[in-house]
C-alpha positions as CSV (number, residue, x, y, z in Angstrom):
1,M,151.7,167.1,61.5
2,A,149.9,170.4,61.4
3,K,147.5,171.7,64.1
4,F,143.8,171.6,63.3
5,I,141.1,174.1,64.0
6,F,137.5,173.3,63.2
7,V,134.9,176.0,62.6
8,S,131.2,175.0,63.0
9,G,128.0,177.0,63.1
10,G,124.8,176.9,65.1
11,V,121.4,178.6,65.4
12,T,121.1,179.7,61.8
13,S,123.0,179.6,58.5
14,S,124.7,182.5,56.8
15,L,126.3,183.8,60.1
16,G,129.7,184.1,58.4
17,K,131.6,181.0,59.3
18,G,133.7,181.5,56.2
19,I,134.6,185.1,57.1
20,I,135.5,184.1,60.7
21,A,137.6,181.2,59.5
22,A,139.4,183.4,56.9
23,S,139.9,186.2,59.5
24,L,141.4,183.8,62.0
25,A,143.6,182.2,59.3
26,K,144.7,185.8,58.3
27,L,145.7,186.6,61.9
28,L,147.7,183.4,62.2
29,Q,149.3,184.0,58.9
30,A,150.2,187.6,59.9
31,R,152.0,186.1,62.9
32,G,154.2,184.0,60.6
33,L,152.4,180.7,60.7
34,R,151.8,178.8,57.4
35,T,148.0,178.5,57.2
36,T,145.3,177.2,54.9
37,I,141.6,176.6,55.1
38,Q,139.3,173.9,53.7
39,K,135.5,173.7,53.4
40,F,133.4,170.6,54.0
41,D,129.9,171.0,52.5
42,P,127.1,168.7,53.6
43,Y,125.1,168.7,50.3
44,I,125.2,165.5,48.1
45,N,126.2,167.3,44.9
46,V,129.8,166.2,44.1
47,D,130.7,169.9,43.7
48,P,128.8,173.2,43.1
49,G,129.5,173.1,39.3
50,T,126.0,172.0,38.3
51,L,124.2,174.2,40.9
52,N,122.2,177.2,39.8
53,P,123.7,180.4,41.3
54,Y,120.3,181.1,42.9
55,E,120.8,177.8,44.9
56,H,124.3,178.3,46.3
57,G,125.8,181.5,45.0
58,E,128.7,181.6,42.6
59,C,130.8,178.6,41.7
60,Y,134.4,179.5,42.6
61,V,137.1,177.9,40.4
62,T,140.6,177.2,41.7
63,E,143.9,177.1,39.8
64,D,143.8,173.4,39.4
65,G,140.3,173.5,37.9
66,A,138.1,172.5,40.9
67,E,134.6,173.9,41.0
68,T,134.2,174.8,44.6
69,D,132.1,176.7,47.2
70,L,132.2,180.5,47.2
71,D,133.9,180.5,50.6
72,L,137.1,179.4,49.0
73,G,137.0,182.8,47.3
74,H,137.1,184.4,50.7
75,Y,140.0,182.2,51.8
76,E,142.1,183.2,48.8
77,R,141.1,186.9,49.0
78,F,142.1,187.1,52.7
79,L,145.2,184.9,52.6
80,N,146.5,185.8,49.1
81,I,147.3,182.1,48.5
82,Y,145.8,179.6,46.1
83,T,143.5,176.8,47.2
84,S,142.9,173.5,45.3
85,Q,140.7,170.5,44.9
86,A,141.7,169.4,48.4
87,N,140.3,172.5,50.0
88,N,136.6,171.8,49.2
89,V,134.9,168.4,49.9
90,T,131.2,167.6,49.7
91,T,129.1,164.8,51.1
92,G,128.6,163.7,47.5
93,R,132.4,163.4,46.9
94,I,132.8,161.5,50.2
95,Y,130.1,159.0,49.3
96,Q,131.3,158.7,45.7
97,T,134.7,157.7,46.9
98,V,133.4,155.2,49.4
99,I,131.0,153.6,46.9
100,N,133.7,153.4,44.3
101,K,136.0,151.6,46.8
102,E,133.1,149.2,47.6
103,R,132.6,148.4,44.0
104,E,136.4,147.7,43.7
105,G,136.2,145.3,46.6
106,A,138.4,147.4,48.9
107,Y,136.3,146.6,52.0
108,L,136.8,142.8,51.6
109,G,133.1,142.0,51.9
110,K,132.4,144.1,55.0
111,T,129.1,145.9,55.4
112,V,129.8,149.5,54.4
113,Q,128.4,152.0,57.0
114,V,128.4,155.7,57.9
115,V,130.6,154.7,60.9
116,P,133.4,153.8,60.2
117,H,133.6,154.0,56.4
118,I,132.1,157.5,55.7
119,T,133.6,159.1,58.8
120,D,137.0,157.5,58.0
121,E,136.9,159.1,54.5
122,I,136.0,162.4,56.0
123,K,138.9,162.2,58.5
124,R,141.3,161.2,55.7
125,R,140.3,164.3,53.7
126,I,140.5,166.6,56.8
127,L,144.0,165.4,57.6
128,L,145.3,165.4,54.0
129,L,146.4,169.0,54.0
130,G,148.3,168.6,57.3
131,K,150.3,165.5,56.6
132,D,153.4,167.0,55.0
133,D,155.4,170.0,56.2
134,T,153.5,172.6,54.1
135,Y,151.3,174.1,56.8
136,D,151.5,174.8,60.5
137,V,147.7,175.2,61.0
138,V,144.9,173.8,58.9
139,L,141.4,175.3,59.5
140,T,138.4,173.3,58.5
141,E,135.0,175.0,58.1
142,I,132.1,172.6,58.5
143,G,129.2,173.7,56.3
144,G,125.6,173.8,57.4
145,T,124.3,174.2,60.9
146,V,124.7,171.9,63.9
147,G,121.5,169.8,64.1
148,D,121.1,169.3,60.3
149,I,120.8,165.7,59.4
150,E,123.3,166.3,56.5
151,S,126.0,167.6,58.9
152,L,126.0,164.7,61.4
153,P,128.7,162.6,59.7
154,F,131.1,165.6,59.7
155,I,130.4,166.3,63.4
156,E,131.0,162.7,64.2
157,A,134.3,162.8,62.3
158,V,135.3,165.9,64.3
159,R,134.3,164.0,67.5
160,Q,136.6,161.1,66.6
161,L,139.5,163.4,65.7
162,Q,139.1,165.3,69.1
163,W,139.5,161.8,70.7
164,E,142.3,160.6,68.4
165,L,144.5,163.7,68.2
166,P,146.5,165.1,71.2
167,D,144.6,167.9,73.0
168,E,147.1,170.5,71.9
169,D,146.7,169.6,68.2
170,C,143.0,170.1,67.8
171,L,140.4,172.7,68.8
172,V,136.8,173.6,67.9
173,V,135.5,177.2,67.2
174,H,131.7,177.3,67.3
175,L,129.9,180.3,65.7
176,T,126.5,181.1,67.0
177,L,123.9,184.0,67.0
178,I,123.0,186.1,70.0
179,P,119.7,187.7,68.9
180,Y,118.7,191.1,70.1
181,L,115.0,191.5,71.0
182,K,114.1,195.1,70.4
183,A,110.8,194.9,72.3
184,A,112.5,193.6,75.4
185,K,115.7,195.5,74.7
186,E,117.9,192.6,75.6
187,L,120.3,190.1,74.1
188,K,119.2,186.4,74.4
189,T,121.7,183.7,75.0
190,K,119.3,180.7,74.9
191,P,119.8,179.9,71.2
192,T,123.5,179.7,71.8
193,Q,123.0,177.4,74.8
194,H,120.8,175.1,72.8
195,S,123.3,175.0,69.9
196,V,126.2,174.1,72.2
197,K,124.1,171.6,74.0
198,M,123.2,169.9,70.6
199,M,126.9,169.8,69.8
200,S,127.7,168.3,73.2
201,E,125.0,165.6,72.6
202,N,126.9,164.7,69.5
203,G,130.1,164.4,71.5
204,V,131.8,167.6,70.4
205,N,132.7,170.2,73.0
206,P,133.6,173.7,71.6
207,D,136.7,175.3,72.9
208,I,135.8,178.8,71.7
209,I,132.4,180.3,71.1
210,V,132.2,183.2,68.6
211,C,129.0,185.2,69.0
212,R,127.5,187.1,66.1
213,T,125.5,190.0,67.5
214,E,124.1,193.4,66.6
215,E,124.8,194.8,70.0
216,P,128.0,194.6,72.1
217,L,128.2,191.8,74.6
218,N,128.7,193.0,78.2
219,H,130.6,191.2,80.9
220,D,127.5,189.5,82.3
221,I,126.4,188.1,79.0
222,K,129.9,186.7,78.3
223,R,130.0,185.1,81.8
224,K,126.6,183.6,81.3
225,I,127.5,182.0,77.9
226,A,130.8,180.7,79.4
227,Q,129.0,179.2,82.4
228,F,126.3,177.5,80.5
229,C,128.4,176.4,77.5
230,N,131.3,175.1,79.5
231,V,134.1,177.3,78.2
232,K,136.3,179.9,79.8
233,Q,135.0,183.4,79.7
234,E,138.0,184.6,77.7
235,A,136.9,182.1,75.0
236,V,133.6,183.9,74.4
237,I,134.3,186.1,71.5
238,E,132.2,189.0,70.3
239,A,131.6,189.3,66.6
240,I,129.5,192.4,66.2
241,D,128.2,193.4,62.8
242,A,130.9,195.2,60.7
243,S,130.6,197.8,57.9
244,T,132.8,195.5,55.7
245,I,134.0,191.9,56.0
246,Y,137.6,193.2,55.7
247,E,137.3,194.8,59.2
248,V,136.6,191.4,60.8
249,P,140.3,190.3,61.1
250,L,141.0,193.4,63.1
251,M,137.9,192.9,65.2
252,M,139.0,189.3,66.0
253,M,142.5,190.5,66.8
254,H,141.0,193.0,69.3
255,E,139.0,190.1,70.9
256,K,142.3,188.1,71.0
257,L,140.8,185.2,69.1
258,D,144.2,184.3,67.5
259,L,146.1,184.4,70.9
260,I,143.5,182.2,72.5
261,C,143.9,179.7,69.7
262,L,147.7,179.8,69.9
263,K,147.5,179.2,73.6
264,K,145.1,176.2,73.3
265,L,147.2,174.7,70.5
266,N,150.4,175.2,72.6
267,I,152.1,177.2,69.8
268,T,154.7,179.3,71.5
269,E,156.8,180.6,68.6
270,Y,155.0,183.4,66.7
271,N,155.5,187.0,65.7
272,E,153.6,190.2,66.4
273,P,150.9,190.4,63.7
274,D,152.0,192.3,60.6
275,L,148.8,193.8,59.1
276,T,150.4,197.0,57.7
277,R,149.1,196.4,54.1
278,W,145.7,195.2,55.3
279,K,145.3,198.4,57.4
280,G,146.4,200.5,54.4
281,F,143.8,198.8,52.3
282,L,141.1,199.5,54.9
283,D,142.0,203.2,55.1
284,K,141.7,203.6,51.4
285,L,138.4,201.6,51.4
286,K,136.8,203.7,54.2
287,Y,138.1,207.1,53.2
288,P,137.8,207.3,49.3
289,K,138.7,210.5,47.5
290,S,136.2,210.0,44.6
291,K,133.2,207.9,43.5
292,V,132.1,206.1,40.4
293,T,128.9,204.2,39.5
294,I,129.3,200.9,37.7
295,G,126.4,199.1,36.0
296,L,126.6,195.3,36.6
297,I,124.5,193.7,33.8
298,G,123.5,190.2,34.8
299,K,120.6,187.8,35.2
300,Y,121.2,186.6,38.8
301,I,121.2,190.1,40.4
302,E,118.5,189.2,42.9
303,L,121.2,187.2,44.8
304,Q,124.4,189.1,45.5
305,D,126.4,185.9,46.1
306,A,125.9,185.0,42.5
307,Y,128.5,187.6,41.5
308,K,130.5,187.6,44.8
309,S,134.0,187.6,43.4
310,I,133.1,190.4,40.9
311,L,131.7,192.5,43.7
312,E,134.8,191.9,45.9
313,S,137.1,192.7,43.0
314,F,135.4,196.1,42.7
315,I,136.1,196.7,46.3
316,H,139.8,195.8,45.9
317,A,140.1,197.9,42.7
318,G,138.2,200.8,44.3
319,A,140.6,200.9,47.2
320,M,143.6,200.8,44.8
321,N,142.1,203.8,43.0
322,E,141.1,205.5,46.3
323,C,137.6,205.5,44.9
324,K,134.2,204.3,46.2
325,V,132.6,201.9,43.6
326,Q,128.9,202.0,43.7
327,V,127.5,199.0,41.8
328,V,124.1,199.4,40.2
329,N,122.5,196.0,39.4
330,V,120.7,196.0,36.1
331,H,118.7,192.9,35.1
332,S,119.6,192.1,31.5
333,E,116.2,190.5,30.9
334,F,114.5,193.9,31.2
335,I,116.9,195.8,28.9
336,T,115.7,196.5,25.4
337,E,116.9,198.7,22.5
338,E,114.2,201.2,23.4
339,N,114.9,201.6,27.1
340,V,118.7,200.9,27.2
341,A,119.7,204.6,27.4
342,E,117.3,205.1,30.3
343,K,118.5,202.0,32.1
344,L,122.1,202.9,31.8
345,D,121.9,206.6,32.3
346,G,124.4,208.1,34.8
347,L,126.8,205.2,34.7
348,D,130.6,205.6,34.6
349,G,131.3,202.1,33.5
350,L,129.6,198.9,32.4
351,L,130.4,195.3,33.3
352,V,128.6,192.5,31.5
353,A,128.7,189.5,33.8
354,P,129.3,185.8,33.0
355,G,126.4,183.3,32.9
356,F,124.8,180.5,31.0
357,G,121.7,180.1,28.9
358,H,119.6,182.3,26.6
359,R,117.6,184.2,29.2
360,G,118.6,188.0,29.1
361,I,121.0,187.6,26.2
362,E,119.4,190.3,24.0
363,G,119.5,192.7,26.9
364,K,123.2,192.2,27.3
365,I,123.8,192.8,23.6
366,A,121.8,196.0,23.8
367,A,123.9,197.2,26.7
368,V,127.2,196.4,24.9
369,K,126.0,198.4,21.9
370,Y,125.2,201.4,24.1
371,A,128.6,201.3,25.7
372,R,130.4,200.9,22.4
373,E,128.5,203.8,20.7
374,N,128.6,206.2,23.7
375,G,132.3,205.8,24.7
376,L,131.2,204.3,28.1
377,P,134.0,202.2,29.6
378,F,133.1,198.5,29.0
379,F,134.3,195.3,30.6
380,G,133.0,191.9,29.5
381,I,133.8,188.7,31.4
382,C,133.3,185.2,29.7
383,L,129.7,185.4,28.4
384,G,130.1,189.2,28.6
385,M,133.0,189.0,26.1
386,Q,131.0,186.8,23.9
387,M,128.1,189.2,23.8
388,A,130.5,192.0,22.8
389,V,131.6,189.8,19.8
390,I,128.0,189.1,18.8
391,E,127.0,192.8,19.0
392,F,130.0,193.8,16.9
393,A,129.2,191.1,14.3
394,R,125.6,192.2,14.0
395,N,126.0,196.0,14.0
396,I,129.4,196.5,12.5
397,L,130.1,193.5,10.3
398,G,126.4,193.4,9.2
399,L,126.0,189.7,10.2
400,E,122.4,190.0,11.2
401,N,122.0,186.4,12.3
402,A,125.3,186.3,14.3
403,H,125.0,184.4,17.5
404,S,126.4,181.8,19.8
405,T,125.6,178.1,19.2
406,E,124.9,177.9,22.9
407,M,121.7,180.0,22.4
408,D,121.0,179.2,18.8
409,P,122.5,175.8,17.8
410,H,121.4,176.3,14.1
411,T,122.6,179.9,13.6
412,P,124.1,180.4,10.1
413,Q,126.7,182.8,11.5
414,P,128.2,181.2,14.6
415,V,130.7,183.8,15.7
416,I,130.8,182.0,19.1
417,N,131.0,178.2,18.8
418,M,131.4,175.2,21.1
419,M,135.0,174.3,21.7
420,E,136.1,171.2,19.7
421,E,137.2,169.4,22.9
422,Q,133.7,169.9,24.3
423,K,131.6,168.5,21.5
424,K,131.8,164.9,22.5
425,I,131.2,165.5,26.2
426,T,127.7,164.5,27.5
427,K,128.2,164.7,31.2
428,M,127.7,168.2,32.8
429,G,129.7,168.1,36.1
430,G,133.4,169.1,36.0
431,T,133.6,168.8,32.2
432,M,134.0,172.5,31.1
433,R,137.4,174.1,30.3
434,L,138.3,174.7,33.9
435,G,141.3,176.1,35.8
436,S,144.3,178.2,34.9
437,Y,145.6,178.5,31.3
438,P,148.2,180.8,29.8
439,C,147.5,183.7,27.6
440,E,149.9,185.6,25.3
441,I,149.3,189.3,24.9
442,K,150.1,191.5,21.9
443,E,152.3,194.5,22.6
444,N,151.0,198.0,22.1
445,S,147.5,196.8,23.1
446,L,145.3,197.9,26.0
447,A,145.7,194.5,27.6
448,Y,149.5,194.8,27.5
449,R,149.3,198.2,29.1
450,I,147.1,196.8,31.9
451,Y,149.2,193.7,32.6
452,G,152.6,195.1,31.8
453,T,153.7,191.7,30.3
454,N,153.1,189.6,27.2
455,M,152.4,186.3,29.1
456,I,149.8,185.9,31.8
457,S,147.8,183.0,33.4
458,E,144.1,183.2,34.3
459,R,141.3,180.9,35.3
460,H,138.5,179.6,33.0
461,R,135.1,178.1,33.2
462,H,133.4,177.8,29.8
463,R,132.4,175.5,26.9
464,Y,132.1,178.0,24.1
465,E,134.8,180.1,22.4
466,F,135.4,182.8,19.7
467,N,135.1,181.3,16.3
468,N,138.6,181.8,14.8
469,D,137.2,181.4,11.2
470,C,135.8,184.9,11.7
471,L,138.9,186.5,13.2
472,D,140.3,188.3,10.1
473,Q,136.9,189.8,9.4
474,F,136.7,191.2,13.0
475,E,140.2,192.6,13.0
476,K,139.8,194.3,9.7
477,A,136.7,196.1,11.1
478,G,138.5,197.3,14.2
479,M,138.0,194.6,16.9
480,I,141.3,193.0,17.7
481,A,142.2,189.8,19.5
482,S,144.9,191.1,21.8
483,G,145.3,187.9,23.8
484,T,145.3,184.3,22.7
485,N,146.2,180.9,24.1
486,P,149.7,180.1,22.8
487,A,148.9,176.4,22.4
488,T,145.4,176.4,20.8
489,G,145.0,179.9,19.4
490,L,141.8,180.4,21.5
491,V,140.9,184.1,21.6
492,E,141.2,185.1,25.3
493,I,141.0,188.9,25.0
494,I,139.2,191.2,22.6
495,E,139.3,195.0,22.5
496,L,138.5,198.1,20.5
497,P,141.6,200.3,20.2
498,E,139.6,203.4,19.1
499,H,137.3,203.2,22.2
500,P,138.3,204.9,25.5
501,F,138.1,201.6,27.3
502,F,136.5,198.5,25.7
503,I,137.8,195.1,26.6
504,G,136.3,191.6,26.9
505,V,138.0,188.5,28.3
506,Q,137.1,184.8,28.0
507,Y,138.6,184.0,31.4
508,H,137.5,185.1,34.9
509,P,140.0,187.7,36.3
510,E,137.8,188.2,39.4
511,L,138.8,184.7,40.7
512,K,142.4,185.9,41.3
513,S,141.7,189.3,42.9
514,S,142.7,189.7,46.5
515,V,143.2,192.4,49.0
516,E,146.9,192.5,48.5
517,S,146.9,191.7,44.8
518,P,143.8,193.3,43.1
519,A,143.0,192.1,39.6
520,P,144.8,194.4,37.1
521,L,141.7,194.5,34.7
522,F,139.4,195.7,37.5
523,V,142.0,198.3,38.7
524,H,142.3,199.8,35.2
525,F,138.5,199.5,34.5
526,I,137.8,201.6,37.6
527,S,140.5,204.0,36.6
528,A,138.8,204.4,33.2
529,A,135.5,204.9,35.0
530,K,137.0,207.7,37.1
531,K,138.2,209.5,33.9
532,H,134.8,209.1,32.4
533,N,133.2,210.5,35.5
534,E,135.6,213.5,35.5
535,R,134.8,214.2,31.8
536,S,131.1,214.0,32.5
537,I,131.4,216.5,35.3
538,S,133.4,218.8,33.2
539,T,130.9,218.6,30.4
540,R,128.0,219.3,32.7
541,N,129.8,222.2,34.3
542,A,130.6,223.7,30.8
543,L,126.9,223.4,29.8
544,L,125.8,225.0,33.1
545,I,128.2,227.9,32.6
546,S,127.0,228.4,29.0
547,E,123.4,228.4,30.1
548,L,124.2,231.0,32.8
549,I,126.0,233.2,30.2
């Protein structure tokens, strides 16, 4: 069986448990250990699929079609491996499983209780990834904060596993906050002491304490935390604020977090960490040679986590192009035909983001039209691709009432329509077209130049599709379907060959972008934005010279 590391959090939420877990997993992976991470979320939703992005950030979709927590995106981006349904479990899924078993009579008439039935199911899920010989170490991030009512069954399950598993097969990393009081000019350890005390009252004793802090922890602070929290001083780890999350693995390596874990888990066979590619990526990220400005057109821009994978994909693609990508958020609800030029002025590229519902739709269409008419590099993802289709239909094909049946169920010109397989579905959760599907790409197309192959596989999350009844009309007018699903004919990629860079995709390429394997579409989009920026500078310089002459 694999070794197990549990990552919990205290004092406050949003401290970065996912980043710490991913960083530790990356270091162990770099030392030659087969590593994976799973996330246990305390909310009662079965999965995040029905949650508004304002509630919980983006919904991350895995290869096998699981709608999961956004932290799984961090896991994949750091480790460059795929996760699955087994890597994300919620309280809702745990209770659903137990209740279904009870209805089937699996408990033989016993009273079903939190202990042992709920905790047994949690433990079963925790141990699932470590039962075969696939992984050497399984990290489990416990969502929420110690002390939350919702988290108690998970903490109890960890307590039981600490008792059941050999000492060398299980350890707990607890992430806390060391606040800095500017008025007193000192770091305060009391919140961490209380957090660890609360864990201990629940029977779980942390082996390692990782301290998020704005100021460095001196020797005395670390000694105090160790003394009052019952850990060795070497197991008090400083996690100071970083300029980018991708620095955190190197910071944790400097603090010897991975070596402390290896020692406590009695793992003696490991290599020196190979982080050559990671460091090369960081060098390009921190020392770019150029800069571009990209407009992100969406309707959830108030919360950055709503487009987390897109923003991280820009970082990966920017480093690949040795270019700093400055993202300007533009709320689609406030874009009109009258102000679109002003709103998008100074951009080097335009990405229209995915989403659901009618709010902000006309603003997205206006933005697409501006990009198409002004030669501005355009990239549409899912709903963004559908908006490009609607805009082209209205303004080039002359179909004034063209729309999607998602926004206008009675439109006489449904260029975007609900998929046939979706029309009989009434339940919302987990019922969209989800997960990885193949796409066949036409040669001599922009998509083919980007991917360098005629067959790819990308992840989906949608109910509506391009209406193939209109395809001939679109292609005759200049918008081609350069990528289609080989089994169903579903249009996956549209593009305008006469445009400098205009492409829309029905799938979500951002979900497969990682530090070591940036998404090709993002890499080429940023490259096109760089060329647009260079042309804009040349044009401005020429005008300036002519005015001086």
